[in-house]
C-alpha positions as a Markdown table, in Angstrom:
| # | Residue | x | y | z |
|---|---|---|---|---|
| 1 | Met | 102.2 | 154.6 | 241.5 |
| 2 | Lys | 101.6 | 155.7 | 245.0 |
| 3 | Asn | 99.2 | 158.5 | 243.7 |
| 4 | Arg | 97.6 | 155.9 | 241.7 |
| 5 | Thr | 97.0 | 153.7 | 244.9 |
| 6 | Ile | 95.7 | 156.7 | 246.9 |
| 7 | Val | 93.4 | 157.6 | 244.0 |
| 8 | Ile | 92.1 | 153.9 | 243.8 |
| 9 | Ile | 91.5 | 153.9 | 247.7 |
| 10 | Ile | 89.7 | 157.3 | 247.7 |
| 11 | Val | 87.6 | 156.0 | 244.7 |
| 12 | Ser | 86.9 | 152.8 | 246.5 |
| 13 | Leu | 86.1 | 154.4 | 249.6 |
| 14 | Ser | 84.0 | 157.0 | 248.1 |
| 15 | Ala | 81.9 | 154.1 | 246.4 |
| 16 | Leu | 81.7 | 152.2 | 249.5 |
| 17 | Phe | 80.3 | 155.3 | 251.1 |
| 18 | Phe | 77.9 | 155.9 | 248.5 |
| 19 | Ile | 76.6 | 152.1 | 248.6 |
| 20 | Val | 76.3 | 152.3 | 252.4 |
| 21 | Ala | 74.4 | 155.6 | 252.2 |
| 22 | Leu | 72.3 | 154.2 | 249.5 |
| 23 | Ile | 71.4 | 151.0 | 251.5 |
| 24 | Ile | 70.5 | 153.2 | 254.6 |
| 25 | Phe | 68.3 | 155.5 | 252.4 |
| 26 | Leu | 66.5 | 152.6 | 250.9 |
| 27 | Asn | 66.1 | 151.0 | 254.2 |
| 28 | Thr | 64.4 | 154.3 | 255.6 |
| 29 | Glu | 62.2 | 154.6 | 252.6 |
| 30 | Ser | 61.0 | 151.1 | 252.8 |
| 31 | Ser | 60.2 | 151.6 | 256.4 |
| 32 | Lys | 58.2 | 154.6 | 255.6 |
| 33 | Ser | 56.5 | 152.8 | 252.9 |
| 34 | Lys | 55.7 | 150.0 | 255.2 |
| 35 | Glu | 54.4 | 152.4 | 257.8 |
| 36 | Asn | 52.3 | 153.9 | 255.2 |
| 37 | Ile | 51.0 | 150.8 | 254.1 |
| 38 | Ile | 49.9 | 149.7 | 257.9 |
| 39 | Lys | 48.4 | 153.0 | 258.3 |
| 40 | Ser | 46.4 | 152.6 | 254.9 |
| 41 | Glu | 45.2 | 149.1 | 256.0 |
| 42 | Glu | 44.3 | 150.6 | 259.5 |
| 43 | Asn | 42.3 | 153.2 | 257.7 |
| 44 | Ile | 40.7 | 150.7 | 255.3 |
| 45 | Glu | 39.6 | 148.3 | 258.3 |
| 46 | Lys | 38.3 | 151.5 | 260.3 |
| 47 | Lys | 36.2 | 152.5 | 257.0 |
| 48 | Glu | 34.8 | 148.9 | 256.8 |
| 49 | Ile | 32.9 | 149.3 | 260.0 |
| 50 | Asp | 30.0 | 151.3 | 258.7 |
| 51 | Ile | 27.2 | 152.7 | 261.1 |
| 52 | Ile | 23.7 | 152.7 | 259.8 |
| 53 | Ser | 21.0 | 155.1 | 261.4 |
| 54 | Leu | 17.6 | 153.8 | 261.8 |
| 55 | Lys | 14.3 | 154.9 | 263.3 |
| 56 | His | 13.0 | 152.8 | 265.9 |
| 57 | Phe | 9.3 | 153.6 | 266.9 |
| 58 | Val | 8.3 | 153.1 | 270.6 |
| 59 | Met | 5.2 | 153.5 | 272.6 |
| 60 | Lys | 4.7 | 155.0 | 275.9 |
| 61 | Asn | 1.8 | 154.1 | 278.3 |
| 62 | Ser | -0.4 | 156.8 | 277.3 |
| 63 | Trp | 0.3 | 156.6 | 273.6 |
| 64 | Trp | -1.5 | 154.6 | 271.1 |
| 65 | Tyr | 0.7 | 156.0 | 268.5 |
| 66 | Met | 4.4 | 155.2 | 268.2 |
| 67 | Lys | 7.1 | 158.1 | 268.3 |
| 68 | Pro | 10.7 | 157.7 | 266.7 |
| 69 | Leu | 14.0 | 157.3 | 268.4 |
| 70 | Thr | 17.1 | 157.5 | 266.1 |
| 71 | Thr | 19.0 | 154.1 | 266.8 |
| 72 | Glu | 22.7 | 153.7 | 265.3 |
| 73 | Met | 23.8 | 150.2 | 264.7 |
| 74 | Glu | 26.8 | 148.7 | 263.1 |
| 75 | Lys | 26.0 | 147.8 | 259.6 |
| 76 | Pro | 27.0 | 144.0 | 259.0 |
| 77 | Lys | 28.3 | 142.6 | 255.9 |
| 78 | Asn | 24.9 | 141.2 | 254.8 |
| 79 | Ile | 21.5 | 142.5 | 254.9 |
| 80 | Ile | 19.8 | 139.3 | 256.6 |
| 81 | Asp | 22.0 | 140.1 | 259.6 |
| 82 | Leu | 21.1 | 143.7 | 259.4 |
| 83 | Tyr | 17.5 | 142.6 | 259.8 |
| 84 | Lys | 18.1 | 140.2 | 262.6 |
| 85 | Asn | 19.8 | 142.8 | 264.4 |
| 86 | Phe | 17.1 | 145.3 | 264.1 |
| 87 | Val | 14.3 | 142.7 | 265.1 |
| 88 | Asn | 16.4 | 141.7 | 268.2 |
| 89 | Leu | 16.6 | 145.5 | 268.9 |
| 90 | Leu | 12.7 | 145.6 | 268.6 |
| 91 | Leu | 12.5 | 142.9 | 271.0 |
| 92 | Glu | 14.6 | 144.4 | 273.9 |
| 93 | Lys | 12.8 | 146.1 | 276.6 |
| 94 | Lys | 13.4 | 149.8 | 276.8 |
| 95 | Glu | 13.2 | 151.7 | 279.9 |
| 96 | Asp | 10.0 | 154.2 | 280.1 |
| 97 | Tyr | 8.8 | 152.4 | 276.7 |
| 98 | Ile | 6.4 | 149.8 | 276.1 |
| 99 | Thr | 7.7 | 146.7 | 274.2 |
| 100 | Pro | 4.3 | 144.9 | 273.0 |
| 101 | Ile | 6.0 | 141.4 | 273.2 |
| 102 | Pro | 6.4 | 139.2 | 276.3 |
| 103 | Glu | 10.1 | 139.5 | 277.9 |
| 104 | Asn | 12.7 | 137.1 | 276.9 |
| 105 | Ile | 11.1 | 135.9 | 273.7 |
| 106 | Lys | 13.6 | 135.1 | 271.1 |
| 107 | Leu | 13.6 | 135.1 | 267.2 |
| 108 | Arg | 14.6 | 131.6 | 266.0 |
| 109 | Thr | 15.3 | 132.8 | 262.4 |
| 110 | Leu | 14.1 | 135.0 | 259.8 |
| 111 | Tyr | 13.5 | 134.7 | 255.9 |
| 112 | Phe | 13.5 | 137.2 | 253.3 |
| 113 | Ile | 11.7 | 136.4 | 250.1 |
| 114 | Lys | 12.9 | 139.3 | 247.8 |
| 115 | Ser | 10.5 | 138.2 | 244.9 |
| 116 | Lys | 7.8 | 138.9 | 247.1 |
| 117 | Ser | 9.1 | 141.7 | 249.1 |
| 118 | Leu | 8.4 | 139.4 | 252.1 |
| 119 | Leu | 10.0 | 139.1 | 255.4 |
| 120 | Ile | 9.2 | 136.0 | 257.5 |
| 121 | Leu | 9.8 | 136.0 | 261.2 |
| 122 | Asp | 10.2 | 132.8 | 263.4 |
| 123 | Phe | 9.7 | 133.2 | 267.1 |
| 124 | Asp | 10.3 | 130.6 | 269.7 |
| 125 | Asp | 7.5 | 128.6 | 271.2 |
| 126 | Glu | 7.5 | 130.6 | 274.5 |
| 127 | Phe | 5.9 | 133.3 | 272.4 |
| 128 | Ile | 2.4 | 131.5 | 272.0 |
| 129 | Gln | 2.4 | 130.3 | 275.7 |
| 130 | Arg | 3.3 | 134.0 | 277.0 |
| 131 | Phe | 1.5 | 136.2 | 274.6 |
| 132 | Pro | -1.4 | 138.2 | 276.6 |
| 133 | Ser | -4.8 | 138.0 | 275.1 |
| 134 | Gly | -6.9 | 140.8 | 273.5 |
| 135 | Ser | -7.2 | 142.5 | 270.4 |
| 136 | Arg | -5.3 | 145.6 | 271.4 |
| 137 | Ala | -2.2 | 143.2 | 272.5 |
| 138 | Glu | -2.3 | 141.7 | 269.1 |
| 139 | Ile | -2.6 | 144.9 | 267.2 |
| 140 | Glu | 0.4 | 146.6 | 269.1 |
| 141 | Phe | 2.5 | 143.7 | 268.6 |
| 142 | Val | 1.9 | 143.3 | 265.0 |
| 143 | Tyr | 2.2 | 147.0 | 263.8 |
| 144 | Tyr | 5.1 | 147.7 | 266.2 |
| 145 | Ile | 7.0 | 145.0 | 264.5 |
| 146 | Val | 5.8 | 145.3 | 261.0 |
| 147 | Asp | 5.7 | 149.2 | 260.9 |
| 148 | Asn | 9.3 | 149.4 | 262.3 |
| 149 | Ile | 10.7 | 146.8 | 259.7 |
| 150 | Cys | 8.8 | 148.2 | 256.7 |
| 151 | Tyr | 9.7 | 151.9 | 257.6 |
| 152 | Asn | 13.3 | 151.2 | 257.8 |
| 153 | Phe | 13.7 | 148.8 | 255.1 |
| 154 | Asn | 11.9 | 149.7 | 251.8 |
| 155 | Glu | 12.6 | 146.4 | 250.1 |
| 156 | Ile | 10.4 | 144.8 | 252.8 |
| 157 | Lys | 6.5 | 145.4 | 251.9 |
| 158 | Lys | 5.1 | 142.8 | 254.2 |
| 159 | Val | 5.9 | 140.5 | 257.2 |
| 160 | Lys | 4.6 | 137.0 | 258.1 |
| 161 | Phe | 4.7 | 135.6 | 261.5 |
| 162 | Leu | 5.6 | 131.9 | 262.3 |
| 163 | Phe | 5.9 | 130.4 | 265.8 |
| 164 | Ser | 8.5 | 127.7 | 266.4 |
| 165 | Gly | 8.2 | 127.0 | 262.6 |
| 166 | Asn | 4.6 | 126.7 | 262.6 |
| 167 | Glu | 1.8 | 128.9 | 260.9 |
| 168 | Tyr | -0.8 | 129.7 | 263.2 |
| 169 | Lys | -4.5 | 131.0 | 262.1 |
| 170 | Tyr | -4.8 | 133.2 | 265.1 |
| 171 | Leu | -2.6 | 134.2 | 268.1 |
| 172 | Thr | -5.2 | 135.1 | 270.6 |
| 173 | Gly | -8.3 | 134.7 | 268.4 |
| 174 | His | -8.4 | 138.3 | 266.8 |
| 175 | Leu | -6.0 | 138.8 | 263.8 |
| 176 | Asp | -5.5 | 136.2 | 261.1 |
| 177 | Phe | -1.8 | 135.3 | 261.3 |
| 178 | Glu | -1.9 | 132.9 | 258.2 |
| 179 | Asn | -1.4 | 135.7 | 255.9 |
| 180 | Pro | 1.4 | 138.5 | 255.9 |
| 181 | Phe | 0.8 | 141.7 | 257.4 |
| 182 | Tyr | 1.4 | 145.1 | 255.6 |
| 183 | Pro | 2.3 | 148.1 | 257.3 |
| 184 | Asn | -0.2 | 150.6 | 258.7 |
| 185 | Phe | 1.6 | 153.9 | 259.0 |
| 186 | Arg | -1.2 | 155.5 | 260.7 |
| 187 | Tyr | 0.2 | 154.4 | 264.0 |
| 188 | Ile | 3.4 | 156.1 | 263.5 |
| 189 | Lys | 4.1 | 159.9 | 264.5 |
| 190 | Asn | 7.2 | 160.8 | 262.6 |
| 191 | Glu | 8.5 | 163.7 | 264.5 |
């Protein structure tokens, strides 16, 4: 009977030891799995931030033609935000380059009409009041915006301008702003 009790104790202790070891092993594996899941989720989050490379054509004082700069932007979740971010980039003053738009002009909103391949840009009312006169100023403004947009976004074939939600026949009396503008890539030097 003594031997039998000793065997039962040894078997019970072995079973208990095995169960404790199994619990420790499973908890360790579970922790590793959780760490792997967390690392995988971190990698997914990092991959979600896509960078898009675009060409931003700029002018210098002595240039009539625009030359390219490579611009990297975070790719937003929808295309409309990408268009807005790119137009806002075009509006920013750049050191050593001409931005043919009065300072501090804001884009109110934009609309993309896919069926017409048309992007409509609506600038604030300050634009009309502060835009310089002259045909060259109008041409530089129009083709700086239109060529940059149409070059980078193939789905956009033409651009229409509004000012405070209104359509204007003329900006300063030279170009007809009632109709959309198509790109004129002869102003671009793609170097």
